[in-house]
MARSELO-554009 format. One record per atom (N, C-alpha, C, O, CB): x, y, z. Coordinates in steps of 0.02 Angstrom, whole numbers, plus 50000, padded with zeros to 5 digits. Glycine has a CB too. Example, Ala and Ser with C-alpha at 12.3 -4.5 7.8 and 13.67 -1.06 7.14 Angstrom:
2
506604971650390506154977550390506604983550390507124983450423505654977650452506424988850354506844994750357506455000250394506705005750402507044997050286
END
This chain:
513
538105580755484538645578255526539215575755481539085571855435538395572555574539835577855494540385575555452540505568155462540405565455516541015579455467540725564855408540855557755412541495556355449541955560555448540885554655341541545550655482542155548855517542695547055467542545544855411542035543055565543335547955487543865546355441543995538855438544275536355389544495549955460543795535255490543845527955488544545525155488544635519255474543495525555429545035529155504545725526755498545895521855554545655522555610546205532655499546315517055537546485511855584547205512355607547485507355631546355505055553547505518155601548205518955620548275518755695547785518555732548495525455591548915518855718549055518655789549065525655820549255526355878549705515155801548875530655782548925537455808548485538355870547905536455871548725542555754548775541355921548395543155980548185550455978547675552356005548795541756043548585554455944548435561555936548545563155862549105562655838548895566055982548015564955825548085566355754548595571755738548855572155683547425568355726548745576055787549235581355775549955578755782550425582255762549115587055823550035572855809550705570055819550705562755797550745558255839550935570755894550655561455732550595554555709551255550755715551795553655715550365554455637551195544155720551775539855719551955538055647551735541455601551645533555760552365532855638552535530855570551915528555532551525524555558553065525355570551815531055472551225529255434551405523955381551955523955353550925535455400550935519555370551065513855326551135515955254550915521355233550515508855333551455511555216551485512555143550805510655115550365508255151552055508255111550705511755049550075510155017550025502655001550525498955005549985514254953549425500554982549315493754960549055493754889548605497654872548825490055006549325489354846549105488854777548905481654761549155476854790549645491254729548435481054713548165474554694547975474854621547715479854597547555472554739548105469454585547895469054516547695461954498547985457154524548465471454470547205461254454546965454654435546775454554361546455459154336546365452454479546985449254326546765447854257546435441054260546775436054269547375448054205545775440854251545405434554259544745434854222544235436154252545285433154334544755433654156544125433454118543635428454148543825422754165544255431854044543015430554153542495426254180542405426854255541925424054283542635419254163542855430254289542795431254361542525438254376542545442654333543485430154395542275439254436542045445754458542665449554485542795449654545541485445254514543015452754439543675455554455543625461454505544075462454545544025457954392543075465254502543005470754550542935467954621543225470654668542385475054532542555462554629542475459554694543135456654719543305457354778541935454054692543505453354675544155450754695544615456354718544975455754767544485446854636544595461854681545015467654699544795470554765545225472454806544985472954644544155470954776543895473454841544175469254899544415471954948543125473354842544135462654892544375458354946545135458854953545395458555009544165451054934545475459554896546195460454900546385466854936546855466854977546495460454831546035472254922546165478554957545985478155030546305481155073545785484254924545455474355045545255473455115545825470255154545945471955212544625469155119546165465455123546725462155156547325466755163547765465555204546925455955117547345472055123547905476755124547725483355159548095488155155548135478255053547145483455193546915489755223547405492655272547435498755280546245488555257547795488455305548285490955354548815495355323549155499155358548615485155389548915494955256549445498755223549225505755205549645509955188549665495055161548575507255209548345513955192547605514655207547205510555185548485515655120547425519955243546715520955262546435527655241545905529655265546645520155336546785531255197546535537955178546045537655120545575541555119547115542355160546165533255072545745532955013545795525954983546255522254997545945538354961545295524354941545305517854907545005518854837544585523154827544905512554947545225514754790544965515254723545075508854683545535504954697545285520954687544645507854634544695502054589544595504454518544145508454504544175496554608545005501954472544915503054400544775496254367545105491354384545545506554368544295496054321544135489854286544095491254211543985496854189543465486954312544185485854173544105486254100543745480054075543875474454098544785486954065543285481154028542945475653994543215474653924542915470953884542195476853993543765477953908544065477453841543905483353797544265484653748543825471253808543385486953814543195492753772543335499353806543345504553772542465492353755543445499453871543575505553907543765504253979543635498854006542965510153904544085509254010544295508654080543875513354122543765519154103545055510354087543625510854178543215514754224543565514754293543805509554315542495511854229543575520454325543865521054392543325523454440542945527954426544465525954392543315520254498542895522554554543355523254614543695518454632542295517654568543365529054645543805530254702543495535554748543085539554726544505532354679543705535454811543465540554858543905540254920544305535554928542715539454876543845545254962544195545355026543845540555074543235539955073544215552455055544235537255117543965532855167544235525755161544655524355118543225532655161543985521455205544175514455204543855510855145543375513255115543985511055269544135505055128543875501155072543125499755082542735500555035544255494455065542925497755142542225496155155541775502255156541175501655148542165492555222542065508255165541675514355161541585516755089541065519555072542005519855202542085515555048542075518054979541635513754935541295516254890542785518354951541635507154946541285502454901540715498954936540765497154995541775497354873540165498054899539615493854922539435489154865539725489454811539005498254944538965484754877538805479554827538555482454761538775480154708538275474854855538105487554761537895490254696538475493354657538515492654596537345495554708538925496754692539495499754657539925494354626540115494754568539905504054706540085489154665540505483754638540165480254581540495478254533540685478754693539505479454585539145476054531539165480054466539115477254412538415474954551539255486654472539285490754411539965490754378540045492954321539085497854428540475488254414541155488154388541285481454356541545476854388541675489654444541115480854292541155474454256541765474354211541935479354180540525473254216542075468554207542645467954162543025461554173542815457154210543105473854170543605461154140544015455154146544695456554179545075451954194544125451954078544845462954190545445464654228545315470854270544895474954252546045465654181545675471354325545575476954371546215478154411546615473654420544975475754418546285484354434546805486054483546475489854540545945492854531547385490154450546795489754598546525493354655547075496254698547655494354693546095488754697546875501054742547355504654782547045506554849546475508954851547615510954745547415505554903547245508154969547795513054988548375511054991547165502455024547625519454999548135524655001548285527255071547845528555111547915530354959548925527855084549185532655132549625537455094550055535255056549575529055192549545543955103549895548855062550615549555084550765551055142549535555555065551075548455035551785549855047552035555355000552535558655015552205543455037551695556454944551805562554904551115565354888550695561854861552215561054838551005571754905550355574854894549905573854954549925568754988550025572054832549485578854968549055578755026548505573555020548405570454967548765585455037548135572755074547585567955077546955571255049546505573255087547465565355149546925571654983546345574654949546055569654900546375564754881546545581254913545425571054879545105566454831545505566254767545565560954737544385568654817545765571954745546145572154681546745567554683546965565154630546355579354666547035566354742547625562154747547475554854760547925550754765548065564754802546835553154766546655546054773546835542354709546875545254655545895545254789546945535854716547155531754659546665525954651546295524354697547875529154668546675522754591547125523454535547045530154499546505532954495547025517754487547605532554472547595538254426547395535654357547465529754343548285541854424547145540054315546915538054249547085543454198547045549354212546165536554249547265541254138547475545954085547355542654018547455536654010548225547954093547145546553969547055544053900547595546853855547875552153868546355545953873547745543253802548225545453752547845547953690547245546753683548715539853733548215551253646547895553653584547685547953539547265548853495548365558353547547975542153549547805536453507547195532753534546965527853503548385531653502546935534953591546325531953617546425526853672545935524153698545945528953563547045525353689547175520653743547095524153811547265529953819547885517753737546825520553858546745523153926547195519353973547225513253971546005522753949547545523054017548005520054065547775521754135547645527654150548735522454053547725516754178547585517854250548165514754288548425509554270546895514654271548365518154343548975516054378548885516954454548595521854476549585519954354549145512154492549155512454566549865511154589550235507154559548665507154597550065514554642550775515054662550845513954737550495516954777551075521854642551305509554755551535508854824552265510854826552685507854791551435501554852552435515854866553125518254870553145525754864552635529154872553545515054816553735528254850553815535554844554425536954800554965534254812553895538854914554345541254751554895543054707555285548854737554995553054773554635544954636555925549154723556345554554751556535559654698556815564854714556965551754783556405558254634556545563254582555895566254555555835567454495556945560054525555415567254600554755569854581554805576754548554465577954497554305570354642555215581254575555275587954545555555587554474555345591354431555725592354589556015583054463556305582054397555775579554348555745581854291556895577154399555355574854370554815572254328554305577754313554035578054258554475566254361554165581954363553695587354353553945592154299553555594654259553575591154418554605593354298554875597754246554785594654177554625598154129555625599054259554885588054171554795584854106554065585254084553915586454026555015577554109553615584254131552895584854116552735591854089552385592654040552465583354178553015596954123552895603854102553195605154034552885608453992553175608654153553805602754022554135603853958553775600453900553795602853844554855601353960553435594853915553045591453863552365594753851551995592753806552945584053883552205599753892551575603253883550975599253904550425600353879551495605253813551075594653951550515590353972550085594054022550335597754065550785583954003549445593054017548965596454060548835592454123548655586554120548305597754022548935595654180548835592254244548095591154257547665594354226549155596254301547945586654304547255584954319547045587054390546535584754415547145577554310547435591354421547265593754488547585589854544547535591954602546545593554496547925584354528548255580354580548955583054593549245586554551548275572954560549235581154649549905583354667550305577454695550605577954748549895589254719550295571854658550685566154681551125563454625551005564854566550215560654706551615559554644552095556954595551765551854549551985550954493552685553854631551245548354573550905543354533550605546454470550645543554416550365539854574550285552354478549985555654420550515557654368550385557354308549605561854443551105559554392551635561354345551835555354303551935555954242552245564054383551905549554334552085543554298551545541754247551695539954190552205537654346550925542254267550365540754222550365545454162550255543254106549695541254259550495551854174550525556654119551105555054071551015555454010550605563754146551675553154098552245551654056552125545354015552335544953957552875550854098551795540454044551625534454005551145536153948551205533453893551315529154051550675540553962550165542253912550425547253860550085548353810549555545153946551005550153871551265555253825551645552253767551965555853729551715560053862551625545553759551975542153705551475538053664551515531953663552535537653733551015541453630550475537853595550725533653536550375529253512549965542753570551325535153512551605531253457551875524453481552055520253440552155535153423551915523553547552155517253574551595513553609551105516453630552735518553624551665506953613551205503053654551325504853727551855507553744551295495353643550845503353771550935504753842551545501053869551925503753909550315502953882551645494953847552215491053869552875494353848553335494753887552175483953841552905496553785553515499853761553625506553795554185508353811553475500953684553075510153808553125516553844553385515453914553795519353939552445520153846553155510053946553385508554014554135507054015554485509254060552995502654043554375503353965555085501753962555505507953950556105507953963555215496553908555195513253924555535519553914555505524053975555985527553991555255523153854554925523954010554825528454067555125525654131555435529354169554075529654077555035519254144555245516354209555985517554225556145518854283555115508954209556445517154176557145518454193557275525654215557795527054244557585516854134556815530254201556905537254221556725538454294556905543654323556475541754177556385533654326556125534554393556655532654444556985527554437555485530554404556715536754496557155535154552556745535254616556335539654628557745540254556556875530254657556495529654719556175522854724556375518254689555965535154725555675522354767555335515954778554675515954740554265520554747555215514754854554565510754701553915510054668553765502654656554165499054626553895513954602553185500654678552865494454657552215496654624551745498754657552745489454718552205496054558551625498254517551195492354497551455487054481551865502054455550545493354497550095489354456549735494354410549485499454434549575485054500549715492854346549365497354300549055493354243549185487354236549845502654272548655496654203548255493154153548065497654096548045503754103547635490154186547915494654040547545497953987546915493853975546705490154019547975498753921546605494553917545965491053906546025483453906545535479953921545675493253840546625480753890546675473553881547215470153923547225464053927546805472053810547655473953954548245470953984548365473454055548265479354069548865472353941548565468954099548775470554166549535470754169549865466254143548495465454218549805475954201550525476754207550715477254281550325479454323550775482954168551325475154295551615476054362552355477454355552695474454313551495469654407552605482054395553315483854392553565485554461553205488054503553435489854344554205484154472554525485354537555195488754526555565486854481554605478754577555355493654568555975497354560556585492754565556525487354593556025502954612557155494854538557745490554537557975488254606558295483054612558305494054502557825492254658558015490254726557485485854760557625482654811558135496554768556885485554732556365481554762556215483554834556125479254877556545474254760556195490054847556115492554915555455490154945555435487555000556155500254917554915491254908554255489154931554075482354900554275480954844553715494554913553715478254937553565471454912553055471454856552645476054851553325467054969553075466254815552575465054762552625457754743553165455254726552695469754700552055454154745552055447054733551565445254678551075448654666551885443254797551725439654644551325437054589550985430754610551285426354641551765435854526550335430154595549945424254613549555421554554549455424954504549475425754670549345415354560548975411854506548285409954530548205406754582549365405654483547785411854491547105409454500546975403754451547365402854403546595415154490546445400054462546285394654415546185397354345546365394154295545665390854438545885403454341545755406354274546065413254267545785417654235544995406754262546645414254297546955420754290547555421754334547845416954360546455426054305547755428154340548355430154377548185435854425547715439654414548915432254328548575436354478548495441654528549185444454546549665440654551548115439054591549225450954557549815454054587549585458154646549045461154645550215458454535549985458354699549785461754760550385463754801550935461054792549305457454801550275468454847550815470754891551045465254939551635464954955550595476754929550585461054962550755455955011550405449454994549885449354962550565458255081550715443955016550435437355002549745436355035549355432355012550915431955026549605440055090548955439355123548385441055076547845438255081548925443655185548505445755030547985447654982547875442154930547325441454904548175454254947548395438254915548295432454871547885427154907547445424054878548985429554849548045426054971547685420955009546935422355011546535417755002547955420655080546745428555021546045430155030545625429054967545025427854972545965437455053545945429354908545575428254845545695421254818545485419754762545775433454793546035417054856546145410054836546675409154783546655404254746545515407354811547145413854779547695413254730548295409954763548435411154821547885420154701548645405854725549265402854750549845407354735549865410554682549375395854719550325407554780550915411854771551365408654718551545402754724551295412854837551555412554668552025410154616552725412354633553185408254639551815412854546552825418954641553475421654658553405429154670552865431954661553995420354601553935432354692553945439554696554075442454627554435439454586554475442054747553795448354613554005452154555554715454454569554845457454622553515458354540555175453054524555875454454536556025461954532555695465554495556315450654487556515464254571556735471254563556955472554491557335468654462557305472854612556715478154463556895479954395556505476154342556705476154283557615478954384555965472754362555575468654314554905471954297554585475054340555455461654344554705471354234554045473254210553685466954187553945463154146554085478454153553095465754214552685460054194552075462554157551775467654176552465455854257551895459154104551275460554067550875454154061551145448854047551435463553995550215454754073549765448954071549165450654028548815455554041549545446854143549055446653977548465447453933548245440753907548445435553935548625452353875547845440653854547575434353828548125429753801548015423753792547075435753773548715432553788549275428453765549685425453822550165421853810549725432453720549495426953884549845424253941550265429553977550125435553971550285418653920550765427254013551195431654052551875432254018552165427253996551285429054124552125438354014552805439453988553175444254034552865448554067552785442153915553825443554035554235447454081554795450954042555095448153996554545442954135554925457354062555465461254032555875464354088555625465254144555195466753984556495465854073556925469354120557025476454097557215477654039557605465754128556905481354141557045488254123557655490954162557885496454148556445492654137557905486954210558495488954248558795482754281558445477854294558325494354302559445483054294559775477654330559555477654403559515483054433560545478154325559415471854432559185471654502559755473454551560315471054544558905464754519559575477554600560025479254655559615478854720559455484054749560355486454646559445472854743558945472054797559115475754861559675475254887558855464754812558625479654885558675483254948557985483454980557695488854988558965490454937557715477754998557045477455027557005481155093557485481255132556835470255036556435484155106556325488255166556345483955229555945479255236555655491955162556815485455274556875481755337556285483155383556105478855423557525483655371555985489055378555435490855422554805486955406554355486555448555305498355418554755483955347554195479655331554155473955382553615471955403554245476955259554735471155400554755465555447554565467755518554305463755557555445462355447554695474055534554575476555602553845478455612553555476855664555025482455616553555481855563552925485455576552415485155520551825483855533553075492455591552635486155458552145487655405551755481455383551145481555383552505490555345552105476155364551775470355335551345466755387551485466855447552285465555305550825463455362550415459155406550845453455432551285451055396549795456555368550715451155493551105445555520551045439155478551495435055478550885444055590550475438355442550395432255402550675432955331550575428555290549665430555398551015438455318551335439455253552005435755251552305434155302551445446955237552235434355189552895431555178553275436255133553035438155080552845424355146553875438255154554305442755115554965439355104555295437055151554395449655151555165438855041555795435755022555865428755054556405426855077556385440155043555305425155056555315418355082555275417955158555285412355185555905414955059555245423555193555235423555266554555425555292554315430955275555785428255293554235421255332553605423055363553715428655413554165428355455553295416955397553305433955408553405439955449553285438455523553655440955566552945445555425552775434555539552645432855609553245429255639553465430855695552015428455616553515424455604554095420755629554695425355639555065424655687554285415055581554785430055592555335434855599555245439155662555725440455698555385439355537554625441255675554505445555733554585441755799554825444455849553805448655729554385435355799554505431355859555245430555871555485431055928554165424355852555625429455817556355428755824556675435355848557155435255887556665426655758556415440955826556655447455851556555447855926556995450255962556285453355815555975445555950555845445456022556335441056060556575442956114555145443256036556485435356032556985430956064557665434456068558015433956118557045424256025557835437856013558475441356012558485447056064558995448256097558615444155942557925450456071557855455656121557995452956191558335456056232557155458856119557725447056205557815444056271558545442256283558795442856339557385437756278558885440156230559595438556237560015444856248560475444856289559845434856175559845450056212560235456256216560075460456277560505464056303560135460256153559445460156299559225464456354558805460556405558205461656411558815470456328559135455956441558765452156492558605456556553558935461556565559165445956514558095454556589557905458156650557495453456693557145449156668557515464756633557535454356758557105450456804556415453856807556345459656823557425450056876555915449856790555235452656788554725447056799554905441156800555095456256720554095449056807553565444256821553115442856761552815437556756553145446756877553075447656714552605446956659552855450756598553095456356603551905449656680552795447456539552945450656475552285452356442551865447956432553385446056428552175458856426551555460856393551725464556329552215468156326551125465256440551315463656277551415467456215551015473956215550515474556250551225463256154551235478656175550805484256155550425481656095550715480756042551225490956139549775480456102549395477256048549305482055988549235488155998548715474856073549295479155925549455472155912550165471555884550425466055878548945469155863550465477155868551105476955833551665474055874552155471555847551295483855811551605474255941552125471455983552025464256003552445461356037552185475556044551465461155981551285454556006551785449055987552015445456031550605452755981551955448155922552415442655906553085443255942553355438255966552525442355831553375449255945554015450155978553955448756053554415446156083554285457355967553385450556084553285449156155553255441556166553515439156217552635452456180552945437956121552925430656126553625427856125553805423556165552495427556069554025430356078554715428056073555125429756135555535425756157555045431056012555025435756162555385437756222555215433156281555655430956318555225445056241554575431656288554365427256342554645420256334554865417156382553595427056346554625417656272554885410956260555625410456277555835405656309554775408956186556005415456257556735415256267556915416456340557375413356367557085420456223556555420956373556725422956442556435418356495556695418056551556495429956455555905414756477555565410556526555085414456570554775411556615556055407056569555005420856558554535425056595553825423956567553745423256506554735432556592553335423756608552655422556587552425427956538552535433956548552175422256648552095425756484551785430356437551055431356456550715426556474551845427656363550825437456453550125438756468549875445356440550265449156412550015438656543549235446556449548935452856426548975457956482548825456456540548195451756404549165463956465549185469356513548835475656489548675480056528549895471056530548715475856423548395481656393547845479156345547965474756305548905486156355547265482056350546715480456305546615486156256546605491956276546065478956344546535484356193546465489456141545745490256121545375485356112546885487556080545535496556113544865498056086544925498156010545235502655982544595504956113544635493255975544725492755903544345498055863544445498555802544505486055879543925502055896543505506755859543755513955863543445518455834542815506455885544315515055897544585521855899544785523855829545095519955792545195522255948544605529955811544745532355743544105532555702544045536655657545255527855709543625528055717542995528055680542505532755715541985530655741542705520855674542695539055716542305543955753541965548855706542235550255652542745547655803541395551255725541035556155685541145563255712540835567955687540295554555683541575563955761541735570555787542485571455788542855566555793541425571655857542705577555785543415579055791543605578955865543245581855906543585585855758544155575755883544355575655954544455582655981544825586655951544995571455963544145584156036544255590556069544905590356108545205585056115543665592456115545115596156132545725596256172545645592056235546115588856259545905603456191545035591956262544915587856322545015580456306545335576856345544195588956348544755578256249544855571256229545585569756215545835564456233544435569556169545935574556182546645573456169547035572556233547515568656236546925579256129546835576156286547195575556349547105568656379547515566456420546955580956397546565565156360546495558256382547005553756349547185548456374545785555756368547235556056291547785552756256547655545456244547165543456214548415553556295548125541456268548125534356253547535530656282547375525156260548755531256279547195533556332546625530156362546045529256313545615525056323546385533956424546045533256260545545532156207545695525756168545245522756139545525538156159546325523756169546545518056127546675511756169546495506256148547175520056089546995512656226547195506956267546975507956339546925513556364547955505956263546845502356373546675502656444547025496856479547035491356453545905502356454547315498056539547675492656573547205487556604546665489256627548125495556625547435481356606547105476156644547395476456715547905473356729547195468956612547075480056757547355481756823547515475556864548035475256897546875486156861547075470656863547195464656902547825460956878548155457656918546595459956899547985461456814548565457956787549215461556801549735458356809548495457056712549205468256804549825472056809549985474456880550555476156895549805477956763549475474656924549585477356991550095473057029550035466957032548915477557030550595476457056551105473157095551615469157055552005465357083550775468657143551615469956989552045465956945552625470256918552575476356909551645463056887553175466656905553725469556866553605467656794553605461756776554435466856892553505472656751553285471456683553835472556632554255477056638552705476056666553835468256580554215469556519553705471356466553275467356449554655463256497553745477456440553265479856390553615480056322554115483556314552995487056409553355476256274553675475556209553275479456157552675478556150553735468156188553615483856121553305487856068553755487456006554325485156010553195495256089553495489655948553865488855886554385494255873554915492755845553385488655828554245500455894554705505955879554545511855923553995512355951554665507955804555025516355929554925522855961555075528255910555635528455884555355523656026554595532555897554715538055849554785544555889555345546955898554125538555797554235547255912554285553255954554295551556029554515555556070553695557855940554055545656046554045543556115553395544956151553325543056210554595546856151552915548256119552285549856152551905543756175551645543556231551855553956105551885538656131551505532656148551805529156209551455527556256551495527856088552465528056206552785524356261552755528256326552665525256380553515522756243552825534756323552795538856383552105538056417552055537256478552925546356365551585538356376550905537656403550775530656430550445529956482550385539356349551035525556397550935518656420551275517456487550985514556532551195513656367551895519756492552265518756555551895522156613551825519256667552985521556549551665528256602551305531956654550665528256673550515527556732551145539056631550305525856623549675522456636549775515956675549385514356720549315521056571550295512156658550425505956693550635507156765550455503356810550965501956657551025512356776551215514056845550595515956886550525514056943551745519856845550155519856855549545521856890549105515856905548715515856953549155526856849549165510556864548775504456875549105499856926548835494556942548685500656809549685501856953549985498057007550595493956990550825490057031549495493657036550865494656928551465490956910552055493256954552145499256966551635491956835552445488556977553025490257019553605492856977553935497656996553245484157060553735489556920554265491456875554005490856803553585486656788554905487156886554275495156759554095494856689554735494956648555085500056646553615500756669554875489356616555475488656575555265488356502554915483756481555885482156594555455493356463555235493856393555745490556347556345491656353555135501356373555495486356302555915483056252555625484456183555025483756171555955475356266556055486356137555845488656071556135483956018556735482556017556075495956057555705481455973555905476355924556195479355860556185476155808555315472055907556455485355864556845488355810557375492755841557295494755899556385492455760557915494255805558415498955831558125505955834557575507155808559045498755787558475510655866558235517655866558125520355796558545519455752558725522055904557555523555785557405526755720557725533655721557485538255754556625527155707558275534355684558665540455684558565544755622558735550655622559385538855692558295541755569558275545155504557585544455473557255539355482558815542355457557345549555437556705549055403556745544455342557285543355315556455555955382556165542055321556135537855261555865542055202555395545955210555675531655273556185541155144555955544655084555695539655031555585541554974556515548855054555595533455052555425528155004554735525155017554605519554996555945522755007554295528755052553615526355057553335525655127552765523455135553565519955025553725527555178553465527755247553515534855271554045537955266553855522755294552975537455298552965544455319553125544855394552685545355436552275547655305553785544655409554005545655478553955553155495553785557255453554735543055488554105554555558554195561455578554825564255545555235560455519554245562155655554905570855546555525573855522556095571955570555965569855626555455581655516556705572655548557265570555589557285574455655557475571755707557925571355551557095580755652557105584855713556615582255765556705583255825556945592055696556075578855742555565576255788555715569255814555395567055862554895576255754556195565755783556355558955804556705559155872557235562255879556785555455751556425555755921556685555955989557405553555992557815556456028556255551956035557565548255955558235545255958558765549755926559355548755938558235538555925558545554555886559035558855853559385563555902559945565555889558695562855799559055565355956559345570256002559545567556070559835571256110558875575856012559395561156083559525558356149559885551656144559785547956096558875557556189560305550056193560585543356197560075538756230559535540856248561265543456236560265532356237559795527456263559535529356332558935528656346560125520556265559975531656376559745533356443559305539656442558845540256482560345534456490559455544256397559035550156390558335548356367557845551156391559345555056342558285543556321557635541356297557265537756354556665538756363557695536656236557635533556392557325530056448557015534956497556455534056520557845525656484557395540156514557135545056561556535548856531556055550456566557685550056581556575550156466556035553856433555375550156436554855553256446556215555256360555395543556428554765539656428554595537156498554045534556508554815533856379555055537856546554915536056615554995528656632554725526456683554225538056631555355524856590555435517656602555995516356653556445520456661555575513956537555965510656685556505508556730557115506556690557685508356707556275502756775557015502756636557555501156589557265501456518556665501056508557865494056604557715502156470557515502456400558025498556359558625499456367557465509856375557775494256315558225490456271557945490056201557365488256191558335483456298558355491756152558195490956082558555484756055559105483156076558395497356040558235481256009558585475855975559145478955933559065484455906558105471555932559695475555927560245478155886560075477555813559665473455793560905474255902560395481655772560285481355700560485474555673560145471755631560665486955663561045471955696561265465355673560775459955694560655455255656561965463755701560485460555754559995455655777559355455955736559065450755721559835456855850559145461955719558545462755677558665459755608558245456155582558355470155671559225461355579559385458755512559405451155512559145447955467560055461555487559715448255563559755440955568559065437755569558965432355541560155438955629558585441055602557915438255607557555438055540557115433855530557505442355656557745442355493557425442455427557685436755383557375435055333557545449055393558255433855402558595428755362558795431355293558855427555245558145422655354558895437955289559135441155228559825444055242559955446355298558645446655204560275443955193560925447255203560845454755209560395457755179561405445555146561275457755248561245465055260561255468855194560935474055188561825467255304561625466355145561715469955082561075470155040561035473954992562265466755042560575466055057559955465855019559385469555053558805469055033559745458655007559545473455105559035476855144559165484355146559735486555153559005474055214558625488355141558665495555154558585496655228558075494955258558125499455113559105499655259559125500755331559145508155347559325510055403559725497155361558975512355299559115519555303558815522755365559135527155395558845523055242558215520855386557915524055445558295522555509558215526055559557185521855452558695517255507559085515455566559815517755562560105519855613559065508055575560125517455503560835519155498560995524855452561585526755445561215513055476560495527855419560605533655377560935532155310561125536755274561025538455413561005525755292561305523955228560745523055176560435517755172561735517455235560625528255138560085528155088560325524755024560795527154993559835535355073560005519255004560245515554946560095518854879560395517154829559955508754947559615523554879559445527154818559605534454831559355537454878558695526154798560015537354788560255544254798559675549154804559195548854766560715546354741559725553554853559205558554865559395565054830559985566554824559105559754940558905568954807559045575254773559325580454821559185580354881558425577854739559715584954794559985590454834559445595554850558925595854817560585593754798559565599654900559105605054917558465602454948558465597354982558935609054855557925605954935557285604354966556805601154916556195601254928556975610554995557065598354861556625595654810556425588454827556505583854787556955595854741556155587654887555945581154910555455582354968555445587654999556555576754933555045577354980554575577955036553865576855013553715576854953554635584855068553425575955062552725574155048552375579455006551975577654963552355573155113552515585855018552145591154984552565594754932552455600654917551885596155035553055591154903553505594354856553135597254795553315602554771554035589354832552625593854772552275596254711551805601954726551635605854681551895590554680551585602754788551165608454804551555614954795551255620154782550905607854876552225614754802552635620754793553025620554728552975625254688553105621554850553405615154718553835614654658553425614454595553615617354544554275608554663552855611054598552445610354539552265617054508552275617854447551825606554554552085621854551551885628354526552475631954493552395635554444551595632654582553085630954522553665634354496553865631654427553995635454381554255633754544553875624954421554105622154358553605623354302553805623954244554235614654366552965623654318552475625254266552595632354241552545633654181551765624454293552745636954287552875643854267553495644354224553555648754182552945648254328553975639754235554605639954198554565636254131555025636654091555165637154239554025632654119553975628554059553955632953997553675638453999553365624054062554245630453941554225634353879553525634853851553095630753867554695631253827553415639753809552755640753779552665636053720552655638153663552675648053756552595629653735552485624653683551735623353678551385623853728552875618153698551495621553619550785620053612550595614153657550965609253662550605618553539550035614753689549825609453735549655603253696549275603453647549215611753777549945597553717549795591353684549075589253698548805590553752550285585853707548775586153650548075584253657548025577353689547735572753660547725584453589548295576653749548225570453786547765572053845547995572853902548925567553810547135572453832546645574653882546615569753939546535563753928545955575553851546665572254000546605567754057545885565454064545415569054048546835571154122545815559354089545155556954108545055558654181545515557754221545075549354095544475560954199544355563254267543825558754299543275558054273544125570554268544015555754355543535551854395543245556454449543595558054497543865545454426542625558454441542325563054489542095559254551541985553154547541745566954458542025562554607541755559154666541095555654649540645558854622541655564054725541045549354665540475545454645540655540754589540265536354570539905549854624541265541654560541525536654514541385537854441541595533754400541265530254532541045543154422540885544354352541515546554315541875550854339540325549554345541645543654257542235545354218542015549754160541575547954121542595538954193542345555454154542185559954099542825562654068543345562854101541735565754123542795564554005543345568253974543305575453997542775578553994543315567753897543865578054020543875585154039543865589353974544245587953929544505586954083543415594353970543385598353909544005602653900544055606353852542755602753910
END
């Protein structure tokens, strides 16, 4: 019997996914602590950011070991496995694929050895936009690929291709070449590193343990391992942590453009980004929604769980009673069978079910985080009407999503985005709502308590803060096609002897012959 994928996304139909989360990264330097266990718990706290694969790399000072596999963190690791991962520093990764398919070869951390004997392991949250350019450099250097097709492996290869430099010096040379969103945690045998792109698109925070340091995608991962928050890793900053302490270098001038969608959907409500608690921001978005789009109604209900804080805010501001109208099945996705067409036709009923006694005869305000294709909202409106709702007024805690993201969120293509082809009334009719209201972009920005100039708003307004490549040299599967072309075009240079280290399924690390 095939194993279940265990994914916890909001997808109702695997063939028509909604916005997919960015990845989660975690790193710890803590001699005397069980670093693999700390990393496991850190990844567990970041599971919402990626459910395709998980991996941990550890070092005891003499070598780096990686264990990774497809599935959730709790599926990939068990107590015997964690007990075998001994060391004083570790990094971990929970993956959703934004470059390269969902295959074992693309699971992270990636690992690579240099000719001088140093081993580098790296985990990445974000997405690079000059991937094809980096692939050409890899090919020109004669570096041997390891079967993966993601941008993270390219960066790892480039770091390992400078054996005459320390890893820190190599990073200061490679990082300025990268364009796009990246929050990296990486390591060699003795040192933990963390780096964030000059725009700081994806979050990355630094924490302090009693006997060490932690870096993670979100503050919630620091909380779970008992680390205190020190600060965010700054845009354009490289941090190195070893027995000599923590040191910081700049590889680029900061130009902050933090992802606005983190506040809407991606980050955990208990996370703090740029000093702003995400739950508080989402409640404030709901209050703003009520001001901008009031309506006479009897009950405010959220689409669980992403719509809950904004629904609370809407109810508080409007004075309309807040209540439950939809119950979520938390186990959808953990299936050992592939959904048949019959099951797909059940659609949202596999995921949500109405509380008929609560919604019958009521005028409802239904609060959700975003509309991408509209499939979810269309099904919810129909289901609530069938349950006896008199009116269904949909309120969305983000502006219309008009543009795809190239910086670490896998939205639909622009042609598939519902808001791209319809005005507000057209979308309302498409989903079957009585009224439809989106929070304004200015209202959303105000709720973050960040200035507009420090936020990436590209999915809402099409203003991409990092230049995108011309042509088709971008996208999730760019290396599956471009990679083959650039390798064929590479000069006949002798292959460098920087043998990749290969982590086979089951976690065994071997040198590829």
